[in-house]
ROMIGU-556711 format. One line per field, with one value per residue (C-alpha): residue number from 1; x, y, z. Coordinates in nm, 4 decimals, decimal comma, always signed. Example, Ala and Ser with C-alpha at 12.3 -4.5 7.8 and 13.67 -1.06 7.14 Angstrom:
n <- c(1 | 2)
east <- c(+1,2300 | +1,3670)
north <- c(-0,4500 | -0,1060)
up <- c(+0,7800 | +0,7140)
This chain:
n <- c(1 | 2 | 3 | 4 | 5 | 6 | 7 | 8 | 9 | 10 | 11 | 12 | 13 | 14 | 15 | 16 | 17 | 18 | 19 | 20 | 21 | 22 | 23 | 24 | 25 | 26 | 27 | 28 | 29 | 30 | 31 | 32 | 33 | 34 | 35 | 36 | 37 | 38 | 39 | 40 | 41 | 42 | 43 | 44 | 45 | 46 | 47 | 48 | 49 | 50 | 51 | 52 | 53 | 54 | 55 | 56 | 57 | 58 | 59 | 60 | 61 | 62 | 63 | 64 | 65 | 66 | 67 | 68 | 69 | 70 | 71 | 72 | 73 | 74 | 75 | 76 | 77 | 78 | 79 | 80 | 81 | 82 | 83 | 84 | 85 | 86 | 87 | 88 | 89 | 90 | 91 | 92 | 93 | 94 | 95 | 96 | 97 | 98 | 99 | 100 | 101 | 102 | 103 | 104 | 105 | 106 | 107 | 108 | 109 | 110 | 111 | 112 | 113 | 114 | 115 | 116 | 117 | 118 | 119 | 120 | 121 | 122 | 123 | 124 | 125 | 126 | 127 | 128 | 129 | 130 | 131 | 132 | 133 | 134 | 135 | 136 | 137 | 138 | 139 | 140 | 141 | 142 | 143 | 144 | 145 | 146 | 147 | 148 | 149 | 150 | 151 | 152 | 153 | 154 | 155 | 156 | 157 | 158 | 159 | 160 | 161 | 162 | 163 | 164 | 165 | 166 | 167 | 168 | 169 | 170 | 171 | 172 | 173 | 174 | 175 | 176 | 177 | 178 | 179 | 180 | 181 | 182 | 183 | 184 | 185 | 186 | 187 | 188 | 189 | 190 | 191 | 192 | 193 | 194 | 195 | 196 | 197 | 198 | 199 | 200 | 201 | 202 | 203 | 204 | 205 | 206 | 207 | 208 | 209 | 210 | 211 | 212 | 213 | 214 | 215 | 216 | 217 | 218 | 219 | 220 | 221 | 222 | 223 | 224 | 225 | 226 | 227 | 228 | 229 | 230 | 231 | 232 | 233 | 234 | 235 | 236 | 237 | 238 | 239 | 240 | 241 | 242 | 243 | 244 | 245 | 246 | 247 | 248 | 249 | 250 | 251 | 252 | 253 | 254 | 255 | 256 | 257 | 258 | 259 | 260 | 261 | 262 | 263 | 264 | 265 | 266 | 267 | 268 | 269 | 270 | 271)
east <- c(+5,7667 | +5,9929 | +6,0366 | +6,2095 | +6,2000 | +6,2602 | +6,2381 | +6,0400 | +5,9516 | +5,6681 | +5,6684 | +5,5425 | +5,2708 | +5,0719 | +4,9875 | +4,8762 | +4,6125 | +4,3690 | +4,2332 | +4,1087 | +4,0982 | +4,1677 | +3,9552 | +3,9486 | +4,0548 | +3,8013 | +3,9112 | +3,7193 | +3,7884 | +4,0598 | +4,3776 | +4,7468 | +4,8960 | +4,6750 | +4,3757 | +4,2792 | +4,2759 | +4,0854 | +4,2568 | +4,3763 | +4,2150 | +4,3458 | +4,4929 | +4,4167 | +4,6438 | +4,8970 | +5,2042 | +5,2957 | +5,6050 | +5,6568 | +5,9742 | +5,9489 | +5,8878 | +6,1594 | +6,0863 | +5,9919 | +6,1480 | +5,9667 | +5,6695 | +5,4591 | +5,5517 | +5,1920 | +4,9446 | +4,6415 | +4,4051 | +4,1169 | +3,9516 | +3,6186 | +3,3929 | +3,1109 | +3,0553 | +2,7617 | +2,7590 | +2,5747 | +2,4433 | +2,3435 | +2,4605 | +2,6512 | +2,8552 | +2,8587 | +3,0527 | +3,1604 | +3,1950 | +3,3317 | +3,3697 | +3,4254 | +3,6524 | +3,8562 | +4,1052 | +4,4351 | +4,4758 | +4,7922 | +5,0565 | +5,2320 | +5,4149 | +5,2403 | +5,1409 | +5,1378 | +4,7706 | +4,6581 | +4,2774 | +4,3390 | +4,3076 | +3,9266 | +3,9567 | +4,2867 | +4,4432 | +4,4916 | +4,8024 | +5,0483 | +5,1176 | +5,3865 | +5,3364 | +5,2206 | +5,4910 | +5,2274 | +4,9380 | +4,7088 | +4,4403 | +4,1641 | +3,8161 | +3,5306 | +3,2956 | +3,0926 | +3,3987 | +3,3895 | +3,7402 | +3,9003 | +4,2437 | +4,4202 | +4,7281 | +4,9294 | +5,2414 | +5,3178 | +5,6438 | +5,6798 | +5,4452 | +5,5985 | +5,4772 | +5,5985 | +5,3506 | +5,0708 | +5,0710 | +4,8451 | +4,5777 | +4,5729 | +4,2331 | +4,2119 | +3,9527 | +3,9104 | +3,7553 | +3,7376 | +3,5400 | +3,5645 | +3,3472 | +3,3321 | +3,4062 | +3,3589 | +3,1227 | +3,0637 | +2,9145 | +3,2498 | +3,5247 | +3,5599 | +3,8182 | +3,8162 | +3,7996 | +3,9374 | +4,0315 | +4,1747 | +4,2390 | +4,3769 | +4,3733 | +4,4578 | +4,3350 | +4,2177 | +4,5618 | +4,6181 | +4,8609 | +4,8284 | +4,5954 | +4,5917 | +4,3679 | +4,3184 | +4,1032 | +3,9815 | +4,1669 | +4,1247 | +4,0687 | +4,3903 | +4,3874 | +4,5624 | +4,5079 | +4,6153 | +4,9267 | +5,1030 | +5,1911 | +5,5624 | +5,6294 | +5,4546 | +5,4587 | +5,3563 | +5,1724 | +4,9684 | +4,6932 | +4,6654 | +4,9355 | +4,9870 | +5,1085 | +5,2500 | +5,1071 | +5,2538 | +5,0575 | +5,0055 | +4,9572 | +4,9708 | +5,1420 | +5,0242 | +5,2101 | +5,0276 | +5,3304 | +5,2753 | +5,4375 | +5,4852 | +5,5261 | +5,6384 | +5,5149 | +5,6886 | +5,8243 | +5,7533 | +5,7707 | +5,7215 | +5,4436 | +5,3338 | +5,4296 | +5,3048 | +5,5186 | +5,3022 | +5,3607 | +5,2509 | +5,2754 | +5,0826 | +4,9055 | +4,8269 | +4,5899 | +4,5614 | +4,4311 | +4,3933 | +4,7042 | +4,5820 | +4,2207 | +4,1146 | +3,9168 | +3,8511 | +4,0640 | +3,8089 | +3,6914 | +3,7060 | +3,7568 | +3,9406 | +4,2431 | +4,3613 | +4,5925 | +4,7288 | +4,8515 | +4,9394 | +5,0298 | +5,1919 | +5,2631 | +5,6298 | +5,7458)
north <- c(+11,1632 | +10,8934 | +10,8779 | +10,5974 | +10,5791 | +10,2847 | +10,2728 | +9,9832 | +10,0799 | +9,9879 | +9,9042 | +10,1289 | +9,9004 | +9,9013 | +10,2628 | +10,2263 | +9,9631 | +10,1982 | +10,5221 | +10,8148 | +11,1946 | +11,3794 | +11,3821 | +11,3883 | +11,1200 | +11,0516 | +10,9029 | +10,5953 | +10,6278 | +10,6984 | +10,5091 | +10,5443 | +10,8526 | +11,1382 | +11,3007 | +11,3077 | +11,6069 | +11,6461 | +11,5228 | +11,7508 | +11,7624 | +11,5928 | +11,7825 | +11,7922 | +11,6881 | +11,8811 | +12,0874 | +11,9383 | +12,0923 | +11,7841 | +11,5763 | +11,2372 | +10,9444 | +10,6866 | +10,3314 | +10,1438 | +9,8037 | +9,6325 | +9,4204 | +9,4905 | +9,5999 | +9,5641 | +9,2844 | +9,1368 | +8,8528 | +8,6834 | +8,3449 | +8,3197 | +8,0606 | +8,1165 | +8,4776 | +8,5583 | +8,8563 | +9,1711 | +9,4431 | +9,4099 | +9,1097 | +9,3281 | +9,4905 | +9,2616 | +9,3363 | +9,1156 | +9,2011 | +9,0188 | +9,1828 | +8,9678 | +8,7877 | +8,4905 | +8,2442 | +8,1664 | +7,7977 | +7,8233 | +8,0705 | +7,9306 | +8,0078 | +8,0880 | +7,7890 | +7,7963 | +7,6907 | +7,9138 | +7,9653 | +8,3057 | +8,4676 | +8,4761 | +8,8467 | +9,0292 | +9,3647 | +9,4216 | +9,6385 | +9,3624 | +9,0374 | +8,9255 | +8,6234 | +8,7218 | +8,6981 | +8,5763 | +8,3374 | +8,3117 | +8,0448 | +8,1322 | +8,0205 | +8,2464 | +8,2007 | +7,9415 | +7,7396 | +7,8578 | +7,8842 | +8,1931 | +8,2458 | +8,5821 | +8,6648 | +8,9760 | +9,1396 | +9,4771 | +9,6393 | +9,5880 | +9,2876 | +8,9409 | +8,5849 | +8,6222 | +8,9054 | +8,6525 | +8,3013 | +7,9972 | +8,0508 | +8,4300 | +8,5980 | +8,8605 | +9,1121 | +9,1213 | +9,3950 | +9,2943 | +9,4449 | +9,4440 | +9,6366 | +9,7451 | +10,1124 | +10,3315 | +10,3169 | +9,9456 | +10,0151 | +10,1561 | +10,0440 | +9,9748 | +9,8961 | +9,7407 | +9,8836 | +9,6473 | +9,6795 | +9,4339 | +9,5331 | +9,2913 | +9,3936 | +9,2153 | +9,3387 | +9,6639 | +9,7392 | +9,7518 | +9,4884 | +9,5584 | +9,7331 | +9,7193 | +9,9409 | +9,9550 | +10,2583 | +10,2296 | +10,4060 | +10,0961 | +10,3144 | +10,5103 | +10,8893 | +11,0386 | +11,2790 | +11,3266 | +11,5413 | +11,7011 | +11,5231 | +11,4428 | +11,3210 | +11,2329 | +10,9631 | +11,1770 | +11,0350 | +11,1619 | +10,9349 | +10,9065 | +11,0557 | +10,9323 | +11,1298 | +10,9747 | +11,1392 | +11,1982 | +11,0516 | +11,3157 | +11,2351 | +11,4154 | +11,2739 | +11,2926 | +11,6218 | +11,7777 | +11,7769 | +11,6970 | +11,3820 | +11,3358 | +10,9819 | +10,9758 | +10,7101 | +10,3767 | +10,4505 | +10,3620 | +10,5996 | +10,5369 | +10,7515 | +10,7193 | +10,3552 | +10,2470 | +10,1803 | +10,3400 | +10,2542 | +10,4481 | +10,1544 | +10,3222 | +10,6582 | +10,8002 | +10,9788 | +10,9367 | +11,2042 | +11,2804 | +11,4316 | +11,4855 | +11,6018 | +11,3154 | +11,1228 | +11,1017 | +10,8910 | +10,9145 | +10,5533 | +10,4359 | +10,6589 | +10,9942 | +10,8868 | +10,5364 | +10,4102 | +10,1086 | +10,1720 | +9,9768 | +10,0286 | +9,7800 | +9,8101 | +9,8691 | +9,6223)
up <- c(-3,5716 | -3,7139 | -4,0895 | -4,2743 | -4,6526 | -4,8844 | -5,2632 | -5,4105 | -5,7682 | -6,0017 | -6,3733 | -6,6471 | -6,7745 | -6,4489 | -6,5090 | -6,8671 | -6,7898 | -6,6228 | -6,7706 | -6,5655 | -6,5566 | -6,2312 | -5,9190 | -5,5427 | -5,2963 | -5,0250 | -4,6953 | -4,5819 | -4,2113 | -3,9574 | -3,9032 | -3,8377 | -3,9932 | -3,8727 | -4,0301 | -4,3927 | -4,6173 | -4,9375 | -5,2492 | -5,5218 | -5,8601 | -6,1700 | -6,4593 | -6,8255 | -7,1057 | -7,3011 | -7,2236 | -6,8871 | -6,7270 | -6,5091 | -6,5531 | -6,7213 | -6,4872 | -6,4493 | -6,5611 | -6,2479 | -6,1934 | -5,9047 | -6,0173 | -5,7092 | -5,3599 | -5,2377 | -5,3032 | -5,1281 | -5,2064 | -5,0288 | -5,0758 | -4,8945 | -5,0611 | -4,8129 | -4,9273 | -5,1521 | -5,3898 | -5,2919 | -5,5198 | -5,8856 | -6,0879 | -6,3337 | -6,0554 | -5,7498 | -5,4363 | -5,1488 | -4,7811 | -4,4789 | -4,1400 | -3,8363 | -3,5937 | -3,7127 | -3,5657 | -3,7388 | -3,8291 | -4,0428 | -4,1581 | -4,4634 | -4,7870 | -5,1143 | -5,3280 | -5,7086 | -5,7336 | -5,4506 | -5,4363 | -5,2767 | -5,6204 | -5,5928 | -5,5147 | -5,5518 | -5,6114 | -5,9833 | -6,0257 | -6,0999 | -5,9204 | -5,6786 | -5,4517 | -5,1028 | -4,8394 | -4,5924 | -4,6565 | -4,3552 | -4,3229 | -4,0767 | -3,9732 | -3,8725 | -3,5767 | -3,7692 | -3,8690 | -4,2311 | -4,3816 | -4,5364 | -4,6868 | -4,6739 | -4,8799 | -4,7997 | -4,9408 | -4,7848 | -4,6738 | -4,2986 | -4,2784 | -4,2381 | -4,1629 | -3,8036 | -3,7435 | -3,6752 | -3,5317 | -3,5210 | -3,2574 | -3,2893 | -3,2899 | -3,5623 | -3,6733 | -4,0512 | -4,2637 | -4,6303 | -4,9158 | -5,2926 | -5,5374 | -5,9002 | -5,9659 | -6,2710 | -6,5650 | -6,6198 | -6,9652 | -7,0835 | -6,8467 | -6,4771 | -6,2159 | -5,8714 | -5,5256 | -5,2623 | -4,8988 | -4,6485 | -4,2880 | -4,0305 | -3,6641 | -3,3398 | -3,0048 | -3,1617 | -3,3098 | -3,6839 | -3,8130 | -4,1851 | -4,4287 | -4,8081 | -5,0192 | -5,3938 | -5,4756 | -5,1159 | -4,8313 | -4,6106 | -4,3063 | -4,3590 | -4,3533 | -4,6547 | -4,9415 | -5,3006 | -5,3193 | -5,6130 | -5,9339 | -5,9411 | -6,2971 | -6,6231 | -6,8889 | -7,1836 | -7,4836 | -7,7766 | -7,6499 | -7,2706 | -7,0493 | -6,6939 | -6,3924 | -6,0740 | -5,7622 | -5,4164 | -5,1230 | -4,8536 | -4,4824 | -4,1502 | -3,8412 | -3,4807 | -3,4301 | -3,7250 | -3,9528 | -4,3181 | -4,4561 | -4,8310 | -4,9669 | -5,3311 | -5,5700 | -5,5152 | -5,1653 | -4,8022 | -4,5051 | -4,1336 | -3,9883 | -3,6247 | -3,5905 | -3,9337 | -4,2412 | -4,5111 | -4,8774 | -5,1826 | -5,4239 | -5,7071 | -5,7170 | -6,0587 | -6,2936 | -6,6686 | -6,9036 | -7,2702 | -7,4241 | -7,7803 | -7,7591 | -7,9861 | -7,7257 | -7,3558 | -7,1198 | -6,8403 | -6,8696 | -6,5095 | -6,2054 | -6,1817 | -5,9741 | -5,8893 | -5,6175 | -5,4320 | -5,0780 | -4,7652 | -4,3998 | -4,1623 | -3,7917 | -3,7120 | -3,4415)
């Protein structure tokens, strides 16, 4: 097992935008990093013995967006979801543009321009644009003419009558090998579980706890990835960009407006 840790950090306001109250992470498939465990349960407010969280500085270490005008919504009109799974061919790898149409569907926990914008066409010639920002993934990872397998899905999560948030996954593979995966409230095929809470942002209203991302390597050893860090696990640089739960600290009202625990994670193949 090789472990390498970096420390990209996230700002305070990302965690106050989304309310939730404990819960269990469910793995959506297998992937680099071993087998999934069941997530821990969220706590309730008041009297936390956890240390105060530091103010995070990095706007966003992980971001993904997709522009696919040929997709049609599935599901009910009030909570549509979009799916694309198929083989594509790369037509361009380029820098981010200020008026980029890739924002049709995007991760929501902050914004930082993707380090890689990849234009592709599917088997019918229909164009798609993929934007990715993930530690370990660079524009040189793919090239014009590459054949890639794409797994993209976005959906609405939570109680849409009160508040909701987004689930989004983007997986890019080549020749059956994962190049990069980004998941917001979707494990994106990665195997991980909710670990212990590591710190708290206490409030009389809704308090927020940062959560450790827990994985298991190929040798069966546990790997803990604190909030805002990246760790190499079995050839993948895995990033816990945001993993948190929010709960009521005063008893005056419920903070469980969306889903119990929210997260934004990524994994990129290590060259």
